C-alpha angles and dihedrals in degrees: 000000000000122000117256116272117268112231122203129196128180122195126186129198111180108300094348125087135185124197121187129186130181143076121346091250092053093048092047090054091052093047089050090053096040096113091055091047091054092047090053092048088054091048094249125133111263117254092235133005117274116257132189112211109203122190119251113273115254114263110246120216090233092060091048091053089053092052102038118053118232107268094205092086094242 
């Protein structure tokens, strides 16, 4: 299985430049928060607090067994 593709985005604002590389989800998160990143680089207060949106953790079979009783009657 091949690794997921790496995406790269470079954005310039005057003499400042940001380059982001990583998964599509990571690059999208940075682009969503780009206004706050520029504000921090200019020394201004961000418009909204930064938030990292992590995907839900995968559900493991062991945790499902603890939640759902065995339906076989044993």
